[in-house]
LOKE-100280 format. One record per residue: residue in three letters; x, y, z of N, C-alpha, C in turn. Coordinates in steps of 0.02 Angstrom, whole numbers, plus 50000, padded with zeros to 5 digits. Layout:
BEGIN
ALAXYZXYZXYZ;...
END
This chain:
BEGIN
UNK533264798254865532584800254847532554803254777;UNK533074807054760533124809954693533864810854678;UNK534014814054623534714814654602535144818554651;UNK534824822554694535204826754740535184824454813;UNK534644821154832534514819854903534614812554920;UNK535044811154968535174804254988535424803655058;UNK535364797655087535574796255155535964789755157;UNK536514789655194536924783755203536984782155277;UNK536954775755296537024773755366537584768655372;UNK537834767755435538384763055444538564761955516;UNK539214760555528539454758655594539364764255645;UNK539294761955709539274766655766538714771755760;UNK538154769655730537574774155724537664779655674;UNK538134778855628538274784155579537684785255532;UNK537494791555524537014793555472537284799955440;UNK537354799855374537574805855338537084807355282;UNK537014813655265536494815955220536794820755168;UNK536574820155106536764824955054536134827855022;UNK536174834155004535624837354967535884840554903;UNK536514839054886536804841954825537134836554782;UNK536824830754781537074825354739537714822354762;UNK537874823154826538474820054853539094824354852;UNK539044830554829539624834954830539844836454902;UNK539354836354948539514837055019539044832755059;UNK539284830455117538894826055161538894829055231;UNK538314828955263538234831555330538094825755379;UNK538484825455433538374820355483537764822255525;UNK537314817355534536714818455574536754814355639;UNK536434816955691536434813455756535894808155755;UNK536094801855759535614796355757535324794655825;UNK535684796455878535454794755945535634787655965;UNK536044784155925536254777355942536974776355921;UNK537314771755955537984769655935537974762755904;UNK537384759855896537334753255864537454753955788;UNK537754748855758537834748855686537154748755652;UNK537064753055602536454753355564536574749955496;UNK536164744955481536264740755422535884743055361;UNK535334746655370534924748355311534514754555326;UNK534304757955272533904763955278533414764255220;UNK532824767055234532314767855182531964774555190;UNK531944778455136531564784755134531014784155082;UNK530424786855099529864787055052529784793855020;UNK530044798955052530084805755025530664809155059;UNK530764815555046531344819055072531334819455148;UNK530744818955179530684819855251530654813455291;UNK530324808355266530154802455306530634796755291;UNK531004794755343531484789355334531544785055396;UNK531774778855387531874774055442532524770255430;UNK532904769455484533524765555482533494760155535;UNK533784754355520533774748655566534474745855574;UNK534574742155630535244739455641535294734555698;UNK535874734655731536034729855783535554730455842;UNK535494724555877535114724255940534404726955933;UNK534104725855874533414727955863533314735355857;UNK533854739055842533814746355839533404748655779;UNK532934753155792532554756655740532534764055757;UNK532744768255710532684775455719532304778355659;UNK531894783355672531494786355619531534793855619;UNK531424796855561531424804155555530834806355513;UNK530564812255528530034815255488530234822155463;UNK530884823955474531104830655455531784830555420;UNK531864825955374532474825555333533084823255372;UNK532984820555432533544818355472533814823555520;UNK533494829355523533704834255573533634831355643;UNK533114827155651533014823655714532854816355699;UNK533224811755731533094804655727532844802355795;UNK532284798755796531974796555858531984788955861;UNK532204786255918532204779055928531494776455933;UNK531364771055897530694767955898530744761055930;UNK530244759155970530274752556004530144746955955;UNK530634742355950530564736755903530294730455936;UNK530404729856001530174723856036530624717856025;UNK531214718855995531674713255984532394715655995;UNK532824710756011533544712256015533924708955958;UNK533554705655913533884702755854534164708255809;UNK534684706655772534944711255722534424712255668;UNK534294718455650533854720155595534284722055536;UNK534204718455480534664718955423534394722955365;UNK533734723355359533444726855301532804730355320;UNK532624735455281532004739155293531754741955227;UNK531094742155219530784744955159530104747755176;UNK529974753755151529314756955159529014758155091;UNK528354757155086527994758755024527724765855025;UNK527604768555084527404775455094527614777555164;UNK527444783455185527684786055249527454781955308;UNK526914778255301526634774455356526774766955355;UNK526794764055296526804756855289527494754255270;UNK527764749855314528424747155300528554740955342;UNK529134737855331529324731955369530084731755375;UNK530314728755430531024727455441531124719955448;UNK531704717555425531854710455429532534709455461;UNK532654703355487533294702155520533414694955538;UNK533814694055590534034687355610533454682955632;UNK533564676355625533074671355646532394672355613;UNK532394674655552531774675455515531334681155539;UNK531624685855576531224691355604530924695755549;UNK530274697055556529934702155516529514706455563;UNK529624712955560529234717755599528854722255551;UNK528234723555566527794727455521527524733555556;UNK527514739255521527194745255547526704748055496;UNK526164750855520525684754255477525564761455500;UNK525964763655548525894770455574526554774155576;UNK526974772855526527594776555520528114774855572;UNK528054769055604528554766855652528384768355724;UNK527814771355737527614772555807527534765955843;UNK527314760855806527264754155835527484749055782;UNK527814743755806528054738355763527774731755788;UNK527484727855743527154721555761527534715855729;UNK527734710655768528074704955738527594700755695;UNK527854698255640527474693855595527854687255587;UNK527474682055572527774675455563528024674655492;UNK528684673755484528974673155418528964666055392;UNK528904661255438528914654255418529614651455409;UNK530124655355427530814653055421531214655255482;UNK531724651255499532184653155552532834655855525;UNK532894656155459533494658855428533514666455433;UNK534114669255429534184676555429533904679455366;UNK533514684855373533264688655316533664695155312;UNK533984696155254534434701855246534124707755209;UNK533654706455164533374711855123532634711055112;UNK532304716655099531594716655087531414722255038;UNK530914721054996530684726054948529924726254949;UNK529644732154969528924733254968528734736854904;UNK528214734354870527964737454809527374741954824;UNK526924739554867526354743454890526194741354961;UNK525644743554989525504742155059525404734755072;UNK525254730855020525114723755029525674719155006;UNK526044721154956526484716554920527214717854937;UNK527564712554960528264713154977528614706354970;UNK529264706654960529684700754956530294701755000;UNK530464696755040531054696855082531514691055064;UNK532174692155069532654686955050533174686155106;UNK533474680255107533994678755155534254671755144;UNK534354668155199534574661355191534994658955249;UNK535244652755241535724649755286536404650155253;UNK536854653955282537504655255250537994649655267;UNK538494648955224539024644055235538924637755195;UNK539354632855209539324626455173538664623055187;UNK538344620455133537704617255140537134622055153;UNK537224628355133536724633355146536134633055099;UNK535684637855106535104638155062534884645355054;UNK534544646654999534264653254985533534653355009;UNK533354658655045532674659355070532344665355037;UNK531744664355011531334669754983530624668855011;UNK530354674055042529664673855067529284679755038;UNK528634678855028528214683654991527554684655028;UNK527324690955029526654692355055526274696555005;UNK525624695455002525184699554960524604702355002;UNK524654701555069524134704055113524424708155171;UNK524954711955156525254716355206525624712755261;UNK525784706355250526184702755298525784698455346;UNK525124698255338524734693755380524944686555368;UNK525114685055306525394678455289526004679455244;UNK526524675655258527134675555217527214668455190;UNK527314667855126527374661355093528084660455066;UNK528364654655082529034653055057528994651254983;UNK529444654154944529464652954872530054648454854;UNK529914643554812530444639054789530924642954744;UNK531564641354750532074644654708532674640054702;UNK533094641154652533664636654640534284638454680;UNK534244643454723534834645754759535044641154815;UNK535694640854828535974636854883536434641054927;UNK536374647654922536794652254961536364657754990;UNK536654661655035536294667355063536144672555009;UNK535534675055010535344680854969535344687055014;UNK535624692554988535714698355031535244704155015;UNK535074705054953534634710654935534174708654879;UNK533604712154875533114710954822532824717554800;UNK532684718154736532404724354708531834722554660;UNK531224725154675530644724354631530464731154601;UNK530284731054537530064737254504529304737454497;UNK528984731654502528254731154504528074724754539;UNK527444722954541527234717054578527504710554551;UNK527744710554489527964704354458528724703754449;UNK529054709254437529744709054412530234710954467;UNK530664706154484531154707354537531804703554527;UNK532324705854561532984702754557533274702254627;UNK533544696354643533874695154707534604693254695;UNK535054695454740535764694054733536044691254798;UNK536614687654792536894684654851537604682154843;UNK537794677454886538464674654888538634671154822;UNK539284670654809539524666754752539314669354684;UNK539144675854680538944678654616538244676854594;UNK537824674454640537144672254624536694678154607;UNK536334677654551535804682254532535194678154514;UNK534624679654547533994676354532533494681454507;UNK533084679554459532614684154426531924681054422;UNK531414685154436530724682954426530344688154386;UNK529884685854345529434690254308528704688654322;UNK528604684354373527914682454389527794682654464;UNK528084687654497527964688554568528264683254612;UNK528744679554585529094674654626528804667654621;UNK528304666654578528064659754568528634655354544;UNK529084658354505529694654854485530264659854484;UNK530864657354502531474661354502531984657854458;UNK532304661654414532794658754367533474661854379;UNK534004657854378534674660554386534904664354324;UNK535284669554335535594673254280536354672754286;UNK536694673654231537424673054230537744679754249;UNK538104679654306538424685854330539134686454305;UNK539464680754291540154680954269540654681754326;UNK540414680954388540854681754446540654677054501;UNK541104675654546540954671754606540994676154668;UNK541064682654659541104687254716540424687854750;UNK540434690154812539814691354848539464697454820;UNK538844696554799538444702054773537984704454830;UNK538084710654851537784712954914537254718254905;UNK537244721654847536754726854836536474726454765;UNK535834728254757535524728354691535004733954688;UNK534984737354631534494742754622534264742954549;UNK533614742054539533304742754473532844748854473;UNK532864752654418532424758454411531834756954366;UNK531894751754325531344749154284531494741854269;UNK531094738654229531184731454218531834729754183;UNK532134734554149532734733154109533384735454141;UNK533374741254173533994744554196534134743254269;UNK534694739954282534874738354351535624738054361;UNK535824739054424536534738854443536614734754507;UNK537154730854509537324726654567538014728754592;UNK538094728754658538744730154689538934724254734;UNK539594723354743539824717754784540554718154799;UNK540824712454824541524712354846541754705154852;UNK542404704354859542714697954876543124698954939;UNK543044694554989543414695255051544164695255037;UNK544494700655056545204701255044545374702954972;UNK544864703954930544974705554859544724712354842;UNK544424712954782544194719454758543434719554750;UNK543164725554745542454726354734542254724854663;UNK541594724654651541334723454584540694727354574;UNK540614730054513539994733454492539764730054428;UNK539144727754426538844724754367538254728854345;UNK538154729254279537614733354250537254729454196;UNK536594730054195536184727254142535704732454115;UNK535564732054050535064736454018534534732253984;UNK534554725553995534064721153963533754716254013;UNK533654718654074533324714554124533734708754150;UNK534394709154140534824704054167535014698554120;UNK534774698854057535004693854008535754694353999;UNK536014700454006536734701554002536944706254058;UNK537454704154095537734708454147538454710154128;UNK538614716554129539274718954108539614722254168;UNK540234720254181540614723254236540844730254217;UNK540754734954263540984741854253541614742954295;UNK542114745854265542774746554299543044753554296;UNK542654758254270542914765054261542814769154324;UNK543234767654374543204771254437543884770654472;UNK544004775054520544594774654563544374774854635;UNK544754771554678544554770754748545074773754794;UNK544854775954855545334778154905545764772354928;UNK546354773854954546814768754977546474764255030;UNK546534757655020546254752955068545534751055055;UNK545204754355009544514752854994544474746954946;UNK544004742254959543964736454916543264733554910;UNK542794735654951542144732454953541584737454941;UNK541104735454897540504739454885539924735954920;UNK539574739454965539064736455006538344738054984;UNK538244743654952537554745554935537554750054874;UNK536994749854837536914753854777536194756454775;UNK536114762554751535444765454744535434769954682;UNK534964768654638534854772754578534174776254583;UNK534164782554563533534786354562533224786554493;UNK533624785454442533374784554374533884780254337;UNK533784779054273534224774454237534944776754235;UNK535064783154244535744785954237536084787754302;UNK535694789754352535974792854412535964787954471;UNK536564786354496536604781654551537204782754596;UNK537184779754655537724780354704537874773554733;UNK538514772154743538754766154775539164768154836;UNK539064764554892539454765854952539784759354975;UNK540334760255015540694754355038541184755955093;UNK541674751455101542154752355156542634758155141;UNK542994760155194543484765555190543174772055165;UNK542524773055178542194779355158542064779955084;UNK542014774255048541874774554976541204777854963;UNK541194782854920540584785454891540724786654817;UNK540414782654775540484783454702539814785654674;UNK539834790254626539214792454594539294792454518;UNK538744790754485538724791054412538114794854390;UNK538174798354334537614801854304537504799454232;UNK537874794054214537804791454146537724783854145;UNK537384781354196537244774154198537844769854214;UNK538364772854241538944769054261539504768854210;UNK539434772254154539984772654107540594775754142;UNK540464780654184540984783654225540734784254297;UNK541124781654345540974782454416541474787354446;UNK541224792454480541644797654508541654797054584;UNK542254797254612542334797054685542134803754714;UNK541714803654766541484809754797541874811154861;UNK541874817454883542234819054945541984814855002;UNK542444811955040542254807655096542624809555158;UNK542344807455213542694807755277542644800855307;UNK543014799555361542944793155394542404793655447;UNK541994788355450541464788155501541634783055555;UNK542254780655556542484776155608542814780255663;UNK542994776655717543304780055773544014782455755;UNK544164788555775544854791155773545084791955845;UNK545664788955860545894788655929546464793455945;UNK546874795155896547464799155910547604804255857;UNK547934809855875548094815055827548734818555849;UNK549144820555801549764824255816549884829455762;UNK549944835755784550114841355739550824843755756;UNK551214845255705551884848155715551884855655704;UNK551394858155669551294865455662550554866555648;UNK550364872755634549654874255626549344870955566;UNK549744868555519549474865655458549554858055453;UNK550074855355481550274848555467550104843855525;UNK549654839055512549454834555564549264827755538;UNK549244822855583549054815955567548584813355620;UNK548044810055598547564806955643547544799455628;UNK547434795455680547414788155671546804785355706;UNK546604779355683546024776055713545904769255684;UNK545264767255683545074760555660544834760755588;UNK545014755555550544734754355484544874747155464;UNK544414744155428544504737555399544684738455325;UNK545244735655301545664730755337546304733555366;UNK546514739655349547204741655361547284747455410;UNK546794748555453546844754055500546754760755466;UNK546614765955505546484772555477547064777255492;UNK547354780155440547854785455446547644791155401;UNK547534797055429547334802955391547854808455399;UNK547984812055346548514817155346548244823755319;UNK548394829255352548224835855326548844840155323;UNK548874844455273549414849355268549124856355261;UNK548464857055271548144863655265547714865155327;UNK547944862855385547594864455447546944860855456;UNK546854855355420546254851255428545694852855380;UNK545804857555335545284858955284545174852855239;UNK545694849055228545634842855190546094837555221;UNK545874831355217546254825755245546344820455191;UNK546944817755185547104812555136547254806055174;UNK546944800655152547064794255184547724791355161;UNK548104788555209548754785455195548714777855206;UNK549144774355171549154767055174549634764855229;UNK549384760555274549804758155329550294752755307;UNK550134749255253550554743955229550434737255263;UNK549984737055312549804730755345549044730355349;UNK548774724455364548044723955367547804717455395;UNK547184717455418546824711555440546144711655405;UNK546054707555352545444707855312544824705455348;UNK544914702255406544344699555442544064704355494;UNK544514707755530544284711955585544514719155580;UNK544974720655534545244727355530545754728655585;UNK546034734755586546554736455633546374742855671;UNK546584742955734546514748955776547204752055787;UNK547264758455767547844762455785547624767455838;UNK547964767455896547724771455953548104777955965;UNK548754777955951549154783755966549634785555911;UNK549804791955904550274794155853550644800255879;UNK551294800755861551684806655879552204808055826;UNK552204814355803552704816755755553174821555791;UNK553824820855779554314825655807554444831355758;UNK554304830255694554314835555644553844833455589;UNK553804837255536553304835855484553414829255448;UNK554014826455453554174820355417554214814155461;UNK554474814755521554634808955562554094807855615;UNK553764802155611553234800655659553174793155672;UNK552834791555727552724784655748552004783855770;UNK551684778355751551024776755775551034769955808;UNK550574768855855550524762555891549804760155891;UNK549714753555903549044750755900548984743955933;UNK548484740355911548314733955940548884728855929;UNK548924724055976549374718355971550094720355958;UNK550314725755990551004727755987551224731155923;UNK550744733355882550914736555819551274743255830;UNK551844744055797552194750555794552394751755722;UNK552194757355694552374759355626552754765955628;UNK553234766655583553674772555582553694775455512;UNK553684782055507553774785455443554304790755448;UNK554674791755395555174797155392555044801755334;UNK554464800855300554294804955242553574807555246;UNK553364809255307552704812255316552134807555305;UNK552264800955309551724796155303551624793355233;UNK552024795455185551974792455119552134784955122;UNK552584783255167552754776255179552794774955254;UNK552464769655276552484767555345552814760655349;UNK553294759955395553674753655402553534750755471;UNK553344744355472553214741155536553854739555573;UNK553864740955639554444739555680554304733555726;UNK554834730155746554774723955784554764725355859;UNK554284722155893554254722455966554164715355992;UNK554264714556057554174707956088553524707556128;UNK553034711756110552414711756148551814711456101;UNK551264708656127550624708956093550134713256131;UNK550394717056179549974721656217549674726856169;UNK549094729456186548784734756146549094741356167;UNK549474744256122549844750356137549394756356123;UNK549294760456175548794765856171549104772756160;UNK549744773656174550044780356167550784779656154;UNK551064784756121551764784956106552004792256107;UNK552624793356131552894800056130553654799756121;UNK553904804256078554624804856066554864811656088;UNK555444811756121555744818156140556184820756085;UNK556424816356041556784818255980556694812555931;UNK557044812755874556934807655823557114800655846;UNK557554800155897557804793555917557494790855981;UNK557334795256028557124793056095556364793356101;UNK556064787456112555334787256116555104781856165;UNK554484782556187554174777856233553454776556213;UNK553244770156216552554768156202552294764456263;UNK551634765056276551344761756335550754757456313;UNK550644751956351550124747056335549574746856387;UNK548984744856364548394744956407548264738256441;UNK548274732856404548064726356432548564723756482;UNK549214724456467549734721656511550154727056545;UNK550034733356530550404738756561551124739056539;UNK551264736756479551954736856454552184744056440;UNK552824745356454553144751556434553734749556389;UNK553724751956328554244750556279554644756856266;UNK555304756056261555744761756252556234760556195;UNK556384765756157556884765456104557344771356108;UNK557974770256090558474775656086558754776356016;UNK558474772555969558734772655900558174773155848;UNK557654777155866557124778355818556684772355805;UNK556694767455851556254761655844556554755655810;UNK557194756055792557514750055765557524744555817;UNK557574746555880557534741855936557074744755990;UNK556624740656015556184742556069556304737956129;UNK556444740856187556574736956248555994737856297;UNK555804732456329555264732556378555524734856446;UNK555164739456477555334741956544554814739656594;UNK555024738856656554574736456709554214742256742;UNK553534741556746553144747056775552724744956835;UNK552584738456843552144735956896551444739056893;UNK551224740556832550564743656823550224740656761;UNK549564741356757549194739356698548734745156677;UNK548464744556618547984749656595548294756356583;UNK548884756556551549214762956538548944766056474;UNK548794772656477548444775956423548804782056395;UNK549264785056433549574791256410550314791556430;UNK550714794956389551424795756403551664802356375;UNK552124805656412552424811956387553124812656417;UNK553614814356373554294815756393554474822956375;UNK554814826356422555044833056407555764833056381;UNK556134827756396556804826756368556934819156369;UNK557534817156352557674810056345557624806356412;UNK557674809856468557674806556533557024807256572;UNK556674812856563556124814556608555454813456574;UNK555064808956603554414807356574553904805156625;UNK553264805256604552704803456647552224798956608;UNK551964793856643551484789156614550864789156658;UNK550264788756628549644788556667549204782956642;UNK548704781056685548264775556666547704774256714;UNK547494767856718546934765856758547044767156833;UNK546484767856869546494768356942546914774156968;UNK546954779556929547314785356951548074784656950;UNK548324779656912549044778356911549424784056876;UNK549954786456909550434791056879551134788356896;UNK551534787256844552224784956853552694790156825;UNK553274791156858553754796256838554454793156833;UNK554814795056781555514793156774555954799256762;UNK556554798956789557054804256776557694801256748;UNK557664794756730558254791356703558094787656639;UNK557634790556599557474787556534557094781056538;UNK556764779856595556354773856601556704767956632;UNK557334768656654557664763156688557294761556753;UNK557004766656783556584765556842555984770256839;UNK555414767856865554794771756865554544772156937;UNK554384778256959554174779457027553434781457029;UNK553024777957068552314779957074552244786757108;UNK551764790657083551604797057114550874796857138;UNK550714800857186550034801057215549604805857175;UNK549094803057142548654807257101548064809957140;UNK547874806457194547294808557233546624806557203;UNK546644802057152546024799757121546104792557099;UNK545544789057093545544782257066545224782156996;UNK545104788056969544824788456901545334785956850;UNK545084784056792545514782056737545824788456707;UNK546494788956710546844794756684547004793456610;UNK546774797956566546774796456494547374799456456;UNK547624805356477548144808656439548544813256484;UNK549174814556464549624818756504550014823256457;UNK550174829356481550574834156444550974838356492;UNK551604839756474552034844156514552294849856472;UNK552294855856501552584861656469553334861956479;UNK553564859356537554274858756554554324853156604;UNK554914852056633555004846356677554564846756740;UNK554334852656758553954853456820553194854356809;UNK553004857456755552324859756746551944855256697;UNK551434851956723551064847356680550334846556700;UNK549944843456655549234842356666549044835256645;UNK548544832556680548254825956665547504826756661;UNK547184823356612546464823456607546194816356611;UNK545544815756631545284809056645544524808956644;UNK544264803456671543534802456676543224807756721;UNK542564808656713542154812956755542404820156755;UNK542714822256700542944829156694543534830956736;UNK543894825856762544454827256807545044830256770;UNK545334835556798545954838456775546424838956835;UNK547024836256828547534836756880548104841156855;UNK548404844956901548924849756883549514849156932;UNK550124849356905550714849556947551184855056925;UNK551534857956973552054863056957552724861056988;UNK552754854757014553374852457046553574845457022;UNK553444844356958553654837956929553264832056954;UNK552674833156981552234827757002552294825857075;UNK552714829357113552744827857185552064829057217;UNK551704834157191551024835357213550594836557151;UNK550004833457151549514834457097548884837557127;UNK548654843057099548074846657125547494846057075;UNK546914844257101546324843657059546054850557041;UNK545894851556977545614857856954544894856856931;UNK544504862156935543794861856915543734862756840;UNK543454857656806543374858056734542684860756714;UNK542204859956760541514862156745541114857256705;UNK541404851356691541034846156655541124839556691;UNK540684834756674540724828056704540874822756652;UNK540994824956590541134820156536541854817556541;UNK541974812156503542654809456498543084814156457;UNK543654816256483544124820356446544664815656419;UNK544774815856353545194810856320545874813556300;UNK545964820156298546594822656273546774829356303;UNK547424830956299547674837356321548184839656270;UNK548194846156251548614848356195549344846356203;UNK549644843956148550354842256148550794848056127;UNK550484853256099550864859356081550444865356100;UNK550764870656121550404876856137550764882556102;UNK550394887856084550724893656054551164897256105;UNK551614901456081552044905156127551644909056178;UNK551944910256238551604913656292551344920456270;UNK551744924056229551524930656207550864930156168;UNK550824924956126550214924156086549624922356130;UNK549754917956181549204916056225548954922056265;UNK549424926156290549224932056328548824936856284;UNK549034937456221548674941856175547974939256162;UNK547914932656153547264929656141546804930656201;UNK547094929556262546684930456321546464937656329;UNK546924942356315546754949456321546184951356274;UNK546214948556212545684950056164545014947256186;UNK545034941256218544404938256237544154941056304;
END
């Protein structure tokens, strides 16, 4: 909205807000877990975000509260634009256009005249708007539709494009720029009666565009499996110059959106939590403090300061490291990646501040001996999704799998992993108190126990059919398991008997502490409380 106030949306219903120019970002509750593709604010208070499955959420109080609005569609909504607090439109798959004139209290479908996906829209006033999209892939086409009567009629405009267009930016009723696949830039100065191609100097996908006046504009984009790109013009697109004066977090490569509030001040966002800001028209782009807004599935601390968290990220999975008790987290490079779908890391365990192992999808096991500065992939004979790992010392460790119920064991720090027989599936948690004694938990209330290092596993009676998510033992006899519906199970005899305890909640419990302070400290804490 201005140089200080902005909102970013993304996966899993993520909405974050800044009021200090991006120096800090606050996570807001969106009320949805659907991916949000676009957001539009008309002032500091009134905003609308749209996304998957026809999701629309709106706010009238700076995002303190986001309210779901009925869209009447399950199509993906890809773009949204408001001309004022009441008048706006959302666009999406299969040529979907939804129009509101009451701030989103009601949305009315309009006929776009196309079945192609519409990715972006720009409203100039209550009557005038342009939407862009197309048919992507080989033999595709660029789609541009225009209204001058508030969407009662949408007219298809001829253009020279043959690829998907993703975003469009108009500064007045006549002057606009659209960007898309293959480095395509189209420009109009007559309200779209004609569109002319401009030379971008790249074949990368151009995904975002923002003009603050007829001359000054910035484009952001990416190449699949490659690097991002920022282009800048100060003469209405007659010349586009690539800007390269920026640094990115590890694993970041794609710029998805750009927004400028004046000719000098702008922000670009992208994958791996990228937030870049400029106050000089892009001569210098500065990386802003970021956090991950993707799922984090596992965490391991070796002392009060040193910990590692793992989760999902495209393309190379998420590994975060702290050495100051979580006040700051640094992203680490996994050394592997999937540029199409990204990677899930589910479990991690460190035996000391340097030596740790993480596990993930399709049998992934990575090992570090230098606190995560370098991660080395280890070889396994499984493609099972490994959900948890635990080591009793630097050499002896066990990992468990969910889809096939595999139990993998190593006695040499992961140089070799051997498969053990469990006769179970859906394993989610594992804990060993020494090299021989360990417990595994999983689906349908399964608890397995070994006292011979996993050569044999004996089922124990849990007394529940709930999904058991995690397990922890203080010693060979005393342990706890947590699970769905707030279930907590406790044993003091090595699992011969498990007793259900009252948690006071009905939510899914996902973890149980892997380290506890000394008993004297716990007693002192309890006495104080």
